N, C-alpha and C positions, 0 to 999 in steps of 0.2 A: 450382686448377690455374692456374699463372703464366701471364702474358700472352705471346703467341708473337712473337716477334722475327723479323720479315721482312728477309732480306738486302736491302742497298740495289741489289744488281746483277740484282734480279729485277722489274724495273718493271711488267712485265706480269701482276703476280701478281693485282691486283684484277681484270683481265678474266677469270682463271680461276676463281677463288673468290667464287661469291655466296653469299648467307646459307643457301641452301638445301643448298649443298655442305658448308658448314662443319657445319651441322647434322648431316647425316649422317656426316661427319668425326669429330666430336666424340664421339658415342656409343662409338665402338670406342677412340679416342685416350685416354680416360680410363681404359678397363677394364684391369685386370691390372696397372697401373703400381706397381712397387714399388722402393724404394732397391735399389740391385743392385752390390756391390763385387766386383772380380775383379783379376787382375796379369797384363799383358802383357809379355812377353820382348821387348826390342828391340836395336838395334845395341850391339855390344860386351858384351852381356848385361845392360845395363841393364834393371831390373826396373820397371815402370810400373804404378802403381796408378791403376785407374780406379773412378769412381764415377757411376753413373746415377742421376739425381734429378728430382721434379717440383717441388723446392724453388725459390726464387727465387735462392739463393745457393749457392755451394760450401761444405762443411762444412770444418771442420779434421780432419787425419789425426795419429793419435797413434802416434808412432815411439819405439820405447823410454822410453815413459812420458812422452814431451814431445809437447806439440801444435803443429803447423806448419800455415800455411793452405795449401788445395788451390787448384790453379789451374785457371780455368774453360777447358776446350779448345774448346768450342763450345755457344752458347746456342740454347734451342728456337727453331725457325723453322717456316713452312710455306714451301715450295720450289714453285716456278711450275713445272708441267707442261713437261717437256723431251722429245725423242724419246726413246723406250724399245724394247725388244725387241719390245713387244707395239702393235697400231695403237692410234692416240689415243684411239679411242670405247671402248677395253680398259684404258686406264691412267686414272691420276689423280696429280694433285699429291701430293708426298711431304710428310708433316705429321709433324714430330720434335716430340714434347711433352716430350722428357729432356733436362735438362741435363746436359753431360758434363764430369765434374770429373777432373782427374788430378795425379799427383805422382811425380816420378821417384824412386826409392827410393835412399837411401844403401847402403853396403857395412854389414857388422857389424851385422844386425839381430837383435833379440831378440823383439819383438813389434811388430804393426803392426795398427792397426784403425781402422776409421771408423764412427762413430756407434754403437759397442758390436758391429760384425761385425768379427770377426777375419779378417784375409788371409793366405792363403799365403805362405810365404817361399820364397825361390830357394834352391837348393842349390847349393854350391860344385861337388860331386862328384854328379853326377846319373847315377843307376845303374838307375832304373825309370821306363818312358816308356810312356803310353798314346797310340798314333795312332788317329785317326779321319778321317772324312772323308764330304762329301755328306751332310750332316745334315738338310737342309730337306725340307720335305714338299710335292710337287710339286702345284702348282694352274696349269696352262698350257692355255689356249684354243687356242694354236696347233697343237698336237699332241694336243688332246683327252683331257689326261692328269689325272685328278682323282684324287688320292690321299686315302685316307680319313683325314684328319687328325684327326677326331675319336676314331679307334678305335686304341689303343695297340698291337694288334698288327699293324696295316697301318703305323702310324706310330711305331716304338718306341725314337725317340732320347730320349726322357726316361727309359726303363728302361736303355738302354745308358749313359748317363749316370751312373744310380745304381750299375750294375754295375761302371762302370770306376771310380767313386769308392771303393767298397769296396776297391778292389785298393791305393789309397793310393799312388798314382803321385808321384814327383819332379818330373813335368814332362807336360804334356799338348801332343800336337802335332795341329794341326786342318790338315789339307792341302786345305781351301778348299770352297766352295759350302756357304754357310750358310743362305740365303734363297731359296725357291723359291715362295713363294705369291705368284705375279706377277699372278694374274687372280682375278675373284671367282668362287667356287664357283657352279654353276649351281643354282637353286632346288630342283630335283628331285634333288639329291644330297646324299643324308642325311648321307652319311660325312664331307663337308667342310661342310657347311651352316652358315653364321654364321662362317666362318672370317675372321679379318684378312686382308686382302691387299694387294698393291702395295708400296711400298719403304719406307713410313714406319716410325715407331718401334712402332706397334701390331702390325705383321707381323714385324719384329724381334723383339719381345718373344714372340710366339707360336711363332715358327720356331727362335729360337736362344736366348735369355735365359733364358726360363721353364723349358724342358726342360734346358737346360745347367746350371741353377743348381747342383745338388749338385757336378758335376765343377769347375765355376768355383771353389767354395769349397775345395778341397782340394790344388789345385797351381796354378803359374804356368802359362800357356800360350803356347806359340808359334804364332801364327796366319798361315796362307799364303792369299793371295788366289787365289779361283777364279774362272772366266770368268762365274759367276752374281754376281760383285762388281765386273764392269766398269762404265763409266760408263752403258751404256745399260740397265743393269740395278740391281743393289743398291749401286752404287758409292757413292752419298751416304752410306748408312748404314755402309759400310766404312770410308771417312775420319772420319767422327763417331766410330764405338764401338770400331773393333778396329784399325786401321793403328798401329804404333807410331812412326811418322813426325811429326813436327810438322805441324799442321793448318794448310792454306794455301788462301786464299780461290780462288785460281787451279787447285788442284788437287783440289778436291772434288767435281767430276762435276756441279755445278749446272747449269753452261752447256755445252749440246753442242759449241760452237765451242771449247772448251778440253779436249775429250777427248784430245786429244793429250799432254796433260800429265799429266791425271787417271788414265788407264789405266796409268802408269808409275809405279813408285819404284824406288829403289836398291837393289840387294841388301845383304844385312847377315848377319853371323855372330852366334850365340848360343853361347859356350864351355861345354860339358859337363863339364869337368875331365880331368884326365889326357890332354891333348894333343888332345883331340877336340872337335868343335863341329859345329853345324847350320847350314849356309848357307841362308838363305832367299831365294827367287827369285819376284819378281812376273810371272808369266805370263799375267795375267787376260786380256790381249787378245789371245792366240796362237790364231788359227782352226785348224780342223782338216783345212785344204787349203794346198797352196803358195801363196805370193806371189812377186811380183816383186822382185828385190832393190832396184828403185828405190822400192818402197814404204818410206815411214817406219818402219812397225814393224820391218823387216828390221834398219835401222841401231839401233833400239833393243834388240832381241834380242842382236845382236853386241855392243852394249855391257854388256849384261847377261852375257854370257860373260865380257868382261874384268873385269868387277866380281867375279864368282864365282872366276876365277882367281887375282886378288889375293888376296883373303880365303883361299882354300885354301893359298895358300903361307904363312900364320899358323899352321897346325896340321898334325899328322902323319896324322890320321885325320878326314875329313870326311864329312858325310852331308847331302846336298842334299835340300832339300824344296820342291817347286813343285807346281803343281796337276795339269797335264796330262801324261801319262806319257810321257817322252822314250823309253824303251826297253821300253815295255809292250805288250800288244796289246789290241784290241777287238773286236768281231765284230759283223756285220750279215748280214740274208738278202736275198738278192738273186735273183730267179727260183727260188725254192724251193732255194737253195744259199747255205750258210753262208759268208760271206767272212770271211777274217781280215784285221784292219786291224793296220797297223803303228805305232809310235811317233809322236808329233806331227811332222809333216812340216816345219812353218816353224821349230820350236827347233832340230831336226837340221840344218835348212838354214842357219840362222844360225850355230848352233855350231860346225857343220863349217868355216864360211867362216874361223874362228879356229883349229880344230884337229880334224884328220880324225877323231880318235878321241872327239870331242864334250866330254869332260870332262877336265880336269887329271888329272894321273897320280896323285895321292892324294885322289881322291875314291872312296869304298869303296862307299857305298847311297845309293839314291835313293828318297824316299818322296813318293806322289804319289796322286791320287785321280781323279776325271772320270769313270771307268769303273766303274759301280755295282755293283761285286764285288769280291772279295779276289784278289789276283794276286801271284804270285812268279815272277821270271825270274831266271836265273843264266847265266852266260857262260863259255866254254872260254878265251878271250882277254880281252886288258886292257881290259874293260868293268864297270862298278859294277854289283852286283846291282839290279833295279827291284822294288820293292815298291808294291802299289797297294791302297788302303785307302778305296774308295768306297763302303763297304757299310753305313753308320751311321745310315740313315734315310729316305734318298730312294728312291722306288720304284725296284726292281731292273731291271736291264736284260732286255728282252725275248727278246733273242738272248744267251743266256749263252755263255761262252768253252768251247771243246770239252775235254772231259777229258785229253786228248792232243794235242799240237803236231804238224802234218805235218813230216816229216824235216828240210825245207828251210827251215822257217819261221825267219824272223828280223824284228826290229822295227826295224834300223836296218842301213843297208849296212855289211858288215864285222862285225857284231855275230853269234857263234856261240853259239847257244843249247846248253846242255848240262844245264841243269835247269829246270823249270817245274812250277808247282803253282797250282791255282786253287779257290775254294770257292764256290759258287753257291748253295747251300742255304738262304739266310735272310740276316738282317741281323747286323751283329756289330762289333767292334773287335779292334785287334791291340795285344800288349804286347811290349815290348822291356825283356829284362834284360842289364845289362852283365857279359860274363863274363870279359873281358881286356882289355889295350889297346886291340885292333881287332877286339874279337870280341862277337857279342850272340846271345843266346837270344830267338827269338821266339815268341809264342803266338798263335795265332787263335782268338778267343773268340764264341761267340754272345751272343745278347741277355742271356742271364743269366749269362754270365761262363764258362760251361762251354767248356773247350779242345776245339776240332774238328781241329786242325792244330799242328805245331811245326815249326820250321825253325831251322837253325844257319847263322850268319852269320860268316866270318872272312875278315877282310880285304874283297876284291871278291869273293869266292867264297860262294854259299850253295846250301843243298839242303834241302829239306822233307820230312817222314814223312807218309805217310797213316795217320792213327791209327784211322780208321773205314771200313773198306772200303764202307760202305753210302753215303758221301756222295761227291760227284764230285769230290773233289780227288784228284791224280794228281801224283806226285813222275815225271817222265819224264828221260830221257838222250836227247838229240838229237845225232845226228852233225853232227860239225864242218864245216859247208857255209856256204858264203856265197852268199847271192842277193840281188837287189833287192827292196826294199820295194815292195809293191804300193801304188798311190798311195791315198790316202783322198778 
């Protein structure tokens, strides 16, 4: 295993890491470490080849038969403990044993490989997309949630990745939340006993790279940042492993004093061919309750709207991918009553300050996660359809969405719902097939790839069909009414 490189910006490191702690960390850090190749789609549709290794140097990449040296994105390191979403006594420093290498791929590719591993090539005309989200295994002391990470039935992301890979997509879109193993599994919990935890590379291996390996091998990915990749959580690994932007020392989430930089990145677009594109928004830092306009985050999200609008003007058909649903629903139980929660109020608030309709005219479709279920919401007026795919591995919602919405339900002020469907019977993923210039066919699939519902998307409008009367998905029409969204 190579020597670990400690960042110069972490002078307190020695105080945090004694010999005994290093010994505890080393046992898990060296387990399951294997070279990993994958392709991330970045701004302007640039394909970025990444390679994770414990080797001391980056390898060459073979492109169309010619060798080129890969560049080191970031070296291995142990990062001093910083404030996290958990109490200090339930946290630990992040140890990254993997060297991250990268290379921006040129156009006109025929073959790409690294150390004998063939990489998937980007498609100029993307017609088949897998959409997944919320894939990590929840280990969280604060909520007392201890998912059985060692049981494939309770944590099926690996099976979902294999099923989705067998579908041979052109592209994978992950709508965020990759790492949920925040705290150590209690010794009396056999279902997760011994699981890696925290935010270092061992937890990233267990929660994402190992189970995702089959799907990483067959298609390039668009990666969306979730709230679990904010700086107080897995932001350090997000910047090392997944974000397509350049790695910058002041944006890497290592220092809490720089979280106002590390929690945000610029919007970008990935062309799909045929005058269509996916616009990716980093909304990791958006809370679930309103904030004051003077809050620095408000200005950041208003700026994000301007970036989105500028990108949307470059294509006829736009899909926006972000983590928190802006036009979707969630549910919670209060005093024996199920309360329906509207879309993210902070993003609605910031976007409405730039445009009362929240989105540019030529945004047709929204893809999000965050709510651990599958959901579709369509509208009678000029709002894009919202799809939620947060059902790909993380422990499901304890309060499921209702089979039908109340007649006056709306996820945002002015948005009139006329179609709604949800599926809360298990884990799975969604596939999209392009059927026309601005139309898609969606299939909602269970862990084994079997279709449990289908949807038709035409421009901004969508409608789904209940294929199995036994499952709780229902496609309903709501009267075109306008109400204020309840506050979250």
